[in-house]
MIMI-798571 format. One record per residue (C-alpha): residue in one letter; z, y, x. Coordinates in steps of 0.05 Angstrom, whole numbers, padded with zeros to 5 digits, always signed. Layout:
BEGIN
aZYX
...
***
This chain:
BEGIN
m-00273+00152-00695
k-00308+00179-00632
t-00313+00131-00572
i-00313+00155-00503
s-00358+00126-00451
k-00324+00106-00386
e-00386+00096-00344
t-00379+00127-00274
d-00437+00166-00245
p-00464+00129-00184
r-00464+00193-00146
y-00390+00199-00151
l-00382+00127-00122
a-00411+00151-00055
c-00368+00213-00052
p-00320+00206+00011
i-00264+00245-00022
r-00264+00195-00082
q-00260+00138-00033
v-00199+00168-00001
i-00165+00181-00063
t-00177+00111-00089
r-00148+00082-00024
f-00088+00133-00018
g-00080+00162-00088
d-00017+00133-00110
k+00053+00157-00089
w+00078+00088-00064
t+00020+00081-00012
l+00036+00148+00018
l+00111+00135+00020
v+00102+00065+00054
l+00053+00096+00105
g+00104+00152+00116
i+00160+00104+00126
l+00122+00060+00173
g+00096+00121+00211
s+00166+00153+00220
s+00199+00085+00242
d+00217+00078+00318
q+00206+00004+00308
k+00138-00031+00317
k+00147-00072+00258
m+00192-00071+00197
r+00220-00123+00148
y+00202-00118+00074
s+00276-00107+00058
e+00281-00045+00108
i+00223-00015+00072
h+00253-00027+00004
e+00322+00002+00027
k+00285+00070+00039
m+00249+00065-00028
l+00300+00045-00078
d+00262+00077-00137
c+00203+00028-00122
s+00207-00037-00155
q+00200-00101-00113
k+00138-00119-00150
m+00104-00052-00140
l+00124-00050-00065
s+00094-00121-00055
q+00032-00099-00089
t+00027-00035-00047
l+00036-00073+00015
k-00016-00127-00004
n-00064-00071-00021
l-00052-00035+00046
e-00065-00101+00084
s-00130-00116+00043
n-00152-00043+00069
k-00129-00062+00139
l-00082-00006+00144
i-00023-00053+00159
n-00013-00120+00188
r+00030-00166+00145
k+00061-00231+00171
v+00091-00280+00125
y+00136-00335+00154
p+00139-00402+00120
e+00216-00401+00111
v+00268-00402+00058
p+00282-00346+00039
p+00214-00318+00058
r+00211-00269+00117
v+00155-00217+00120
d+00142-00171+00177
i+00100-00108+00164
a+00069-00066+00223
s+00017-00015+00234
p-00049-00045+00259
n-00043-00013+00326
***
């Protein structure tokens, strides 16, 4: 059986388009940014975002929000309460 090499050419890693696609390439990231951008509120609760994205699982939404936070595209504040409360806002 033939094996396929998955090595990435270093020239591609420096490509700005590849970096943009890596950061925004999945549909959930674009939907979350669209929801946050179109909201009149400065910050939204996790549940408010999830209400607008019912086809996205809670796990996937949580991962997407954490990824956006690690890329400094949103600010996520978790409050030490039961049940947990999370506010999500644009970094502006």
